[in-house]
C-alpha positions as CSV (number, residue, x, y, z in Angstrom):
1,M,0.1,0.0,0.0
2,K,1.5,3.3,-0.9
3,K,1.8,6.1,1.6
4,K,-0.5,9.1,1.3
5,K,1.6,12.3,0.5
6,T,1.0,15.2,2.9
7,N,2.3,18.7,2.9
8,G,4.1,18.2,6.2
9,Y,2.3,21.0,8.1
10,S,-0.4,20.3,10.7
11,E,-3.9,21.8,10.2
12,T,-3.3,24.2,12.9
13,Y,-0.1,25.7,11.3
14,V,-0.4,29.5,10.7
15,N,1.9,30.9,8.0
16,P,3.5,34.0,9.7
17,L,3.2,35.9,6.3
18,D,-0.5,35.8,6.5
19,E,-0.6,37.5,9.9
20,L,2.2,40.0,9.3
21,D,1.3,43.5,9.2
22,Y,3.5,44.8,6.4
23,E,2.7,48.5,6.8
24,R,3.8,48.4,10.4
25,Y,6.9,46.4,9.4
26,S,7.8,49.0,6.7
27,E,7.4,51.9,9.2
28,M,9.4,50.2,11.8
29,M,12.3,49.6,9.2
30,E,12.1,53.3,8.1
31,N,12.4,54.3,11.7
32,G,15.5,52.4,12.3
33,Y,14.2,49.7,14.6
34,T,16.5,46.7,15.1
35,D,15.5,43.3,13.9
36,S,15.0,42.0,17.5
37,D,12.7,45.1,18.3
38,I,10.6,44.4,15.1
39,A,10.4,40.7,16.0
40,K,9.1,41.3,19.5
41,E,6.6,44.0,18.2
42,L,5.2,41.8,15.4
43,K,5.5,38.5,17.6
44,V,7.7,36.6,15.0
45,S,11.1,35.2,15.4
46,E,14.2,37.4,14.8
47,K,15.3,34.9,12.1
48,F,12.1,35.5,10.2
49,V,12.6,39.3,10.3
50,K,16.1,38.9,9.0
51,R,15.1,36.7,6.1
52,L,12.2,39.2,5.4
53,R,14.7,42.0,5.4
54,Q,16.9,40.1,2.8
55,E,13.9,39.5,0.5
56,T,12.7,42.9,0.7
57,K,16.2,44.3,-0.2
58,K,16.1,42.2,-3.4
59,Y,12.9,44.0,-4.8
60,L,13.8,47.5,-3.6
């Protein structure tokens, strides 16, 4: 019998990008907040903020 393929995420998984307030993130970056301050304020990990900052630099 073949195993059923799954996406690896539980049904209760919440993608941080869905919950992120991009306007607030942009304002905080413009005002010179550190990654750790942004992470605390937006309730995400500092690692996530660093990756997000790198991705936004690519497109700006």
